[in-house]
C-alpha positions in Angstrom: -61.2 -47.2 13.1 -64.1 -46.1 11.1 -65.3 -47.3 7.1 -64.2 -44.0 6.0 -61.0 -44.4 7.5 -60.8 -48.2 6.4 -61.5 -47.1 2.7 -58.8 -44.3 2.6 -56.3 -46.8 4.0 -57.1 -49.7 1.5 -56.9 -46.9 -1.3 -53.3 -45.7 0.1 -52.3 -49.6 0.0 -53.4 -49.9 -3.5 -51.5 -46.7 -4.6 -48.3 -48.2 -2.6 -48.6 -51.3 -4.5 -48.5 -49.7 -7.9 -45.0 -48.1 -7.6 -41.6 -49.8 -7.9 -39.6 -49.3 -5.1 -40.2 -51.1 -1.7 -42.0 -49.6 1.0 -42.0 -50.3 4.6 -43.7 -48.8 7.6 -42.2 -49.4 10.9 -43.3 -48.8 14.6 -41.2 -47.6 17.7 -41.1 -51.3 19.0 -39.1 -51.8 15.6 -42.0 -54.4 14.6 -43.0 -54.0 10.5 -46.7 -52.9 10.1 -46.8 -52.8 6.4 -45.2 -53.9 3.5 -46.1 -53.1 -0.1 -46.1 -55.4 -3.0 -42.5 -54.5 -4.4 -41.2 -54.8 -0.6 -42.6 -58.4 -0.4 -41.2 -59.6 -3.8 -38.1 -58.2 -2.9 -37.9 -60.1 0.3 -39.8 -63.6 -1.2 -42.7 -62.8 1.5 -46.2 -63.4 0.9 -49.2 -60.8 2.3 -50.3 -63.9 4.5 -46.7 -64.5 6.1 -46.9 -60.7 7.6 -50.0 -61.0 9.0 -50.5 -61.8 12.6 -47.0 -62.3 13.0 -45.1 -59.1 12.1 -41.1 -59.2 12.4 -38.6 -56.9 13.7 -36.8 -54.8 11.0 -33.3 -55.8 11.6 -34.3 -59.3 10.4 -34.6 -58.0 6.9 -31.7 -54.9 6.9 -28.3 -56.4 7.2 -26.0 -53.3 7.8 -23.6 -51.3 10.4 -26.1 -48.7 10.6 -28.9 -50.8 11.6 -27.0 -52.6 14.7 -25.4 -50.0 16.2 -26.3 -46.6 18.0 -26.6 -45.1 14.5 -29.8 -47.3 13.6 -32.5 -45.4 11.7 -35.1 -45.8 14.1 -33.0 -45.1 17.0 -31.8 -41.9 15.2 -35.4 -41.0 14.4 -36.6 -41.2 18.0 -33.4 -39.5 19.4 -33.1 -36.9 16.9 -36.1 -36.6 14.5 -33.5 -37.4 12.0 -34.3 -38.5 8.5 -32.0 -40.9 6.1 -31.5 -39.9 2.3 -29.8 -42.4 -0.2 -28.2 -44.8 2.4 -26.4 -47.9 0.7 -27.2 -51.1 2.4 -28.1 -54.5 1.9 -31.4 -56.7 2.6 -31.7 -60.0 3.1 -34.6 -62.0 1.4 -36.3 -65.6 2.2 -33.6 -67.4 0.7 -30.6 -65.5 2.2 -29.8 -63.6 -0.5 -28.1 -60.3 0.1 -29.8 -57.4 -2.2 -28.0 -54.1 -2.4 -30.5 -51.7 -2.0 -30.7 -47.6 -1.6 -32.3 -46.7 1.4 -34.7 -43.5 2.4 -36.4 -42.7 5.7 -38.9 -40.4 7.0 -40.9 -40.0 10.1 -44.5 -41.1 10.7 -46.7 -39.0 13.0 -50.3 -39.4 14.1 -53.1 -36.4 14.1 -51.8 -35.6 17.4 -48.2 -34.7 16.0 -46.6 -37.8 18.3 -44.1 -39.8 16.2 -45.6 -43.3 16.0 -42.7 -44.6 13.6 -40.7 -44.6 10.4 -41.4 -45.3 6.6 -38.8 -46.7 5.1 -38.5 -46.9 1.1 -36.0 -49.7 -0.7 -34.6 -49.6 -4.5 -33.1 -52.8 -5.5 -29.7 -51.2 -6.9 -28.1 -54.9 -7.8 -28.1 -54.4 -11.5 -26.8 -51.0 -11.1 -23.9 -52.4 -8.9 -23.3 -55.2 -11.4 -22.7 -52.8 -14.4 -20.6 -50.3 -12.1 -18.8 -53.7 -11.0 -18.3 -54.9 -14.8 -17.2 -51.4 -15.8 -14.4 -51.2 -13.5 -13.4 -54.5 -14.2 -12.9 -53.7 -17.8 -11.5 -50.5 -17.3 -8.9 -52.0 -14.7 -8.3 -55.2 -15.9 -5.4 -55.8 -13.8 -6.2 -53.8 -10.6 -3.3 -52.9 -8.3 -3.3 -53.4 -4.7 -3.8 -50.0 -2.5 -0.5 -51.5 -0.9 2.4 -48.9 -1.8 5.9 -50.8 -2.2 9.1 -50.8 -3.3 11.2 -52.3 -0.6 12.2 -56.0 -1.2 10.9 -56.6 2.5 7.4 -55.6 2.0 7.3 -57.2 -1.8 8.1 -60.4 -0.1 5.0 -59.9 2.3 2.7 -59.2 -0.7 4.0 -61.7 -2.6 2.4 -64.2 -0.1 -1.0 -62.6 0.4 -2.4 -64.3 -2.5 -1.9 -67.7 -1.2 -3.2 -66.5 2.5 -6.2 -65.1 0.7 -7.4 -68.3 -0.7 -7.2 -70.1 3.0 -9.6 -69.5 5.6 -7.0 -69.7 8.3 -6.5 -67.0 10.8 -3.6 -64.7 10.4 -1.9 -62.5 13.1 -0.3 -59.3 11.7 2.0 -57.7 14.0 3.7 -54.1 13.9 4.4 -50.9 15.2 1.4 -48.3 15.1 0.7 -46.7 11.5 3.1 -49.3 9.1 -0.6 -50.5 7.4 -1.3 -53.6 9.2 -5.2 -52.8 8.4 -4.3 -52.2 4.8 -2.9 -55.5 4.8 -6.0 -57.3 6.2 -8.4 -55.3 3.6 -6.1 -56.7 0.7 -6.2 -60.5 2.1 -10.1 -60.0 2.0 -9.8 -58.2 -1.3 -7.8 -61.2 -3.3 -10.0 -63.8 -0.7 -13.1 -65.6 -2.3 -15.0 -63.6 0.5 -14.1 -60.4 -1.5 -17.9 -59.6 -2.3 -18.8 -60.2 1.2 -18.4 -57.7 4.4 -15.2 -56.7 5.8 -15.8 -55.3 9.5 -13.4 -54.1 11.3 -12.9 -52.9 14.9 -10.5 -51.6 17.4 -10.7 -53.5 20.3 -8.4 -50.9 22.2 -11.3 -48.3 22.0 -14.2 -50.0 23.8 -14.5 -51.1 27.6 -14.9 -54.7 28.6 -18.6 -55.1 28.9 -19.4 -52.7 25.7 -16.4 -55.1 23.4 -18.4 -58.0 24.6 -21.5 -56.5 23.2 -19.6 -55.2 20.3 -18.3 -58.4 19.1 -21.1 -61.1 20.1 -24.0 -58.8 20.0 -26.7 -58.9 22.5 -30.5 -59.3 23.2 -33.2 -57.1 23.9 -33.0 -56.6 27.9 -29.5 -58.1 28.1 -28.6 -55.1 30.3 -29.9 -51.4 31.0 -30.0 -49.7 27.7 -30.4 -53.1 25.7 -34.0 -51.8 24.1 -33.6 -54.4 21.0 -31.7 -57.2 19.7 -28.6 -55.9 18.0 -26.2 -57.8 15.6 -22.3 -58.2 16.8 -19.3 -57.2 14.8 -19.0 -61.0 14.0 -22.7 -61.7 12.9 -22.3 -58.7 10.5 -19.0 -60.3 9.0 -20.6 -63.6 8.7 -19.2 -65.0 5.1 -17.0 -62.2 5.0 -14.0 -61.1 6.8 -13.2 -59.9 10.5 -10.3 -57.2 11.2 -9.7 -57.1 15.2 -7.0 -54.6 15.5 -5.2 -53.9 18.8 -6.1 -57.7 20.0 -3.7 -57.6 23.1 -6.1 -55.0 24.7 -8.8 -57.5 25.2 -9.6 -58.8 28.6 -9.2 -62.2 29.6 -12.7 -62.9 30.1 -13.2 -61.9 26.4 -10.0 -63.8 25.3 -11.7 -66.8 26.7 -15.3 -66.2 24.6 -12.9 -65.1 21.4 -11.4 -68.5 21.7 -14.6 -70.4 21.8 -15.7 -68.4 18.9 -12.6 -69.4 16.8 -12.7 -73.2 17.7 -16.5 -73.6 17.5 -17.3 -71.1 14.8 -20.4 -70.2 16.8 -21.6 -67.8 19.3 -24.1 -66.9 22.1 -25.2 -62.9 21.9 -25.1 -61.5 25.2 -28.2 -62.4 27.2 -29.2 -65.3 24.9 -28.8 -68.9 25.2 -29.3 -69.6 21.3 -26.4 -70.6 19.4 -25.7 -69.0 16.3 -23.3 -70.8 13.5 -20.7 -68.6 11.9 -18.8 -68.7 8.9 -16.1 -65.8 9.3 -12.3 -65.4 8.5 -10.9 -63.6 11.1 -7.7 -61.7 10.9 -6.0 -59.9 14.0 -3.2 -57.3 14.5 -1.3 -55.9 17.4 1.3 -53.3 17.6 2.7 -55.3 20.9 4.7 -58.8 20.8 1.9 -60.9 21.7 4.7 -63.9 22.0 6.4 -61.8 24.8 3.1 -60.9 26.5 2.3 -64.8 26.6 5.5 -65.7 28.3 5.0 -62.7 30.8 0.9 -63.9 31.5 -0.6 -61.1 29.8 -2.1 -63.1 27.0 -3.9 -66.8 26.6 -1.5 -69.0 25.2 -4.0 -71.4 23.5 -5.5 -68.1 21.9 -2.4 -66.7 20.6 -1.4 -69.8 18.9 -5.0 -70.0 17.5 -4.8 -66.8 16.2 -1.2 -67.1 14.4 -1.8 -70.1 12.2 -0.1 -67.5 10.0 1.9 -64.8 11.1 3.0 -61.7 9.3 5.6 -59.3 10.6 5.2 -55.7 9.1 8.3 -53.8 9.5 8.6 -50.3 10.3 8.9 -47.6 7.8 12.5 -46.4 9.0 13.4 -50.4 8.0 12.3 -50.3 4.4 13.2 -46.4 3.0 13.0 -47.5 -0.5 9.3 -47.4 0.4 9.3 -43.6 1.1 9.8 -41.8 -2.3 6.9 -43.8 -4.0 4.4 -43.2 -0.4 5.5 -39.4 -0.9 4.4 -39.4 -4.6 1.4 -41.3 -3.5 0.1 -38.9 -0.6 1.1 -35.7 -2.8 -1.5 -36.9 -5.4 -3.8 -37.3 -3.0 -3.5 -34.1 -1.4 -3.4 -32.3 -4.6 -7.0 -33.4 -5.5 -8.3 -33.0 -2.1 -6.7 -29.4 -1.5 -7.2 -28.3 -5.1 -3.6 -27.2 -5.2 -0.9 -27.9 -8.2 2.2 -28.7 -6.1 4.8 -30.5 -8.6 7.5 -31.6 -6.2 9.9 -31.7 -3.2 13.2 -29.8 -3.3 16.6 -31.8 -3.2 17.3 -31.2 0.7 13.7 -31.5 2.1 13.4 -34.9 0.0 16.8 -35.9 1.5 15.6 -35.0 5.0 12.2 -37.2 4.4 14.3 -40.0 3.1 16.5 -39.7 6.4 14.2 -39.3 9.2 13.2 -42.1 11.5 9.4 -41.9 11.4 8.1 -42.9 14.8 5.0 -43.1 13.6 5.6 -44.7 10.3 3.4 -44.4 7.2 0.7 -42.4 9.1 3.3 -40.1 10.2 4.5 -39.4 6.7 1.0 -38.9 5.5 0.8 -36.1 8.4 3.6 -34.4 7.5 2.8 -34.2 3.9 -0.6 -32.9 4.9 1.1 -30.6 7.0 3.5 -29.2 4.3 0.4 -29.0 1.6 -1.1 -26.4 4.2 2.1 -24.3 4.5 3.3 -24.4 0.9 1.7 -21.4 -1.1 3.8 -22.2 -4.5 4.8 -25.3 -6.3 7.5 -26.7 -4.3 7.7 -28.2 -0.7 10.9 -26.9 1.1 12.3 -27.4 4.5 10.4 -24.4 5.8 7.1 -26.3 5.3 8.2 -29.1 7.4 6.5 -29.5 11.1 8.9 -27.2 13.2 8.5 -29.9 16.3 9.7 -32.6 13.4 13.0 -30.4 12.8 13.5 -29.9 16.4 13.3 -33.6 17.3 15.3 -34.8 14.2 18.2 -32.1 15.1 18.4 -33.5 18.9 18.2 -37.0 17.6 21.1 -36.2 15.0 23.4 -34.4 17.7 23.1 -37.4 20.0 24.0 -39.6 16.8 27.0 -37.2 16.0 28.2 -37.8 19.9 28.5 -41.3 19.3 29.8 -41.8 15.8 31.4 -38.4 15.0 29.5 -37.9 12.0 28.2 -34.7 11.0 24.0 -34.7 11.4 21.8 -35.1 8.4 19.8 -32.1 9.3 23.1 -29.5 9.4 24.3 -30.9 5.8 20.7 -30.7 4.5 20.6 -27.3 6.0 23.9 -25.9 4.7 23.6 -27.1 1.0 19.9 -25.4 1.1 21.4 -22.0 2.3 24.4 -22.4 0.0 22.4 -23.1 -3.1 19.6 -20.1 -2.1 22.4 -17.3 -1.1 24.1 -18.5 -5.1 20.7 -18.1 -6.5 20.4 -14.5 -5.1 23.7 -13.4 -5.6 23.9 -13.5 -1.7 21.4 -11.1 -1.3 20.3 -11.8 2.5 16.6 -10.1 2.2 15.5 -12.2 -0.7 17.3 -15.6 0.8 15.7 -14.8 3.8 12.4 -14.5 2.3 13.0 -17.5 0.0 13.8 -19.7 2.8 11.4 -18.1 5.5 13.7 -17.4 8.2 15.2 -14.3 9.9 18.1 -12.5 9.2 19.7 -13.3 12.7 19.1 -17.2 11.7 20.9 -16.6 8.2 23.9 -15.0 9.6 24.1 -17.9 12.4 24.0 -20.4 9.8 26.7 -18.7 7.8 29.0 -18.6 10.4 28.5 -22.1 11.7 29.0 -23.4 8.3 31.9 -21.0 7.3 30.0 -20.2 3.9 31.8 -17.5 2.0 30.6 -16.0 -1.1 32.7 -17.5 -4.3 34.5 -14.7 -6.5 34.2 -15.1 -10.0 37.2 -13.8 -11.6 
């Protein structure tokens, strides 16, 4: 490097030392090449400590984006992509995690070749503290996101503060869509770890080899494609909570490794012999009966009992129908905001139908049903014709079977009859207007009138 170039670089370093944001340049080998004074002070590092012994960027940045396929540097290399106003945390010399706002740009040499990334970090810890304080003052008794009116769910919610104050592993069992992850988040929110990471992983979404790396991390060169050290979900959740959904889907090999992590509170990354100590609260969930899997040899018995120190069984929505109406109101408020509509309510027949439906997909299905209704509803009231047609057909088939067994008239027929009768009364038996309001054809209306033996009332 020429004396002119060296002088120019020194002047640039002096200028960068004058700004309050931290500045870091990183090479393609993920090694830090330069830090300005603000960044060194933020990390508690001296300039001498950086000279001759540069360290990897993932040792200071603790974020899911920097330990996955979406790593900032990998995205820059792969997509020539920048990142703007990304909220993450960095770890200083004393181990304290500092919330920051991160921006990145690409570094090119004089030949137009990508040589690295420049990252800027703005300390937002004071802003975050003020926002948290205002939020606490505005909502001194902030309620849980769990919507519950039924006795069975309230009994579970009442136990959560006691569970949250312990470190015991929790096993949440229940059908898909019942809200198991919401309960896990509530335990974390109520716990002393509430200001630490909550990291969730769906174990069914990944193949065995990928899941091992995702859980425990790996070191550079551990396998083909491992171009850098990578933190696993357990390390990302250190001091906080890890939520392992669909735990029944992990392989016997990974069950053994998970058991060791739970028992010893330590792990080894894939390809490494170095032991890493952990302090993580583990919450697992399954939509299968793990006890039955243990009896059939499909799940390790020792791991099962290690996970279910505190078991929670979440009942399906069809067993807690008192929760349907408050859930409907909750989702309607959300969709009114997101769709910018003003749907004020649901008519009686539709609400009765929603309260009698079986919900094989539980709360998630109810949410999807209401979203469908919001798309179809063009006025201020949701009616039967706005419901998904396959839902009505499925319900009619199920209820026909139920009528065969019990002799009772299906709920759907009762609801339809009441809706048609009321609409005919409002329109003074004007078929055209009734069909328009109900969104059905004239032939369908006539069939329903004949089936239900409806007659126009004569006022004397």
